[in-house]
C-alpha positions, 0 to 999 in steps of 0.5 A, spaced: 219 944 098 218 938 094 212 937 089 210 933 084 210 937 077 206 936 070 211 933 065 212 930 058 217 927 054 220 925 047 224 919 047 229 918 041 231 911 044 238 909 046 237 913 053 236 920 049 230 923 050 227 931 051 223 932 059 219 938 059 217 939 066 212 944 068 213 947 075 207 950 080 208 957 078 208 955 071 215 956 069 217 950 064 224 947 063 226 942 058 232 937 061 236 933 055 238 926 056 244 923 051 245 915 052 242 915 059 245 921 062 243 928 063 247 933 059 243 940 059 238 944 059 234 950 055 238 956 056 233 961 054 229 962 060 233 969 061 236 967 068 243 967 067 244 960 065 245 957 072 249 951 074 247 945 072 249 938 075 246 931 074 247 925 078 243 918 079 242 914 085 239 907 083 234 908 078 232 916 080 236 922 076 237 928 081 238 935 076 240 941 080 239 947 075 241 953 080 237 953 085 232 949 082 232 941 083 228 936 079 228 928 080 226 924 075 225 916 075 229 912 069 222 909 066 221 916 064 227 916 059 227 909 057 219 908 058 216 902 062 
């Protein structure tokens, strides 16, 4: 099921950012962006480093980490 999550972001400019996402079960995930592209995530969750996929549809980033799915609007990365 899809739900809204609390999040925070540290922007470094030029599309570089760290997005902190907290899910409903209290789990936190960090997704890393460079030059406006999702490039990785925090791998210290102790869950065998699940696969990472990222795509972008219009102004929405779609990130898949194992069974987790995140949808991040572009303004989160660039501001606005």
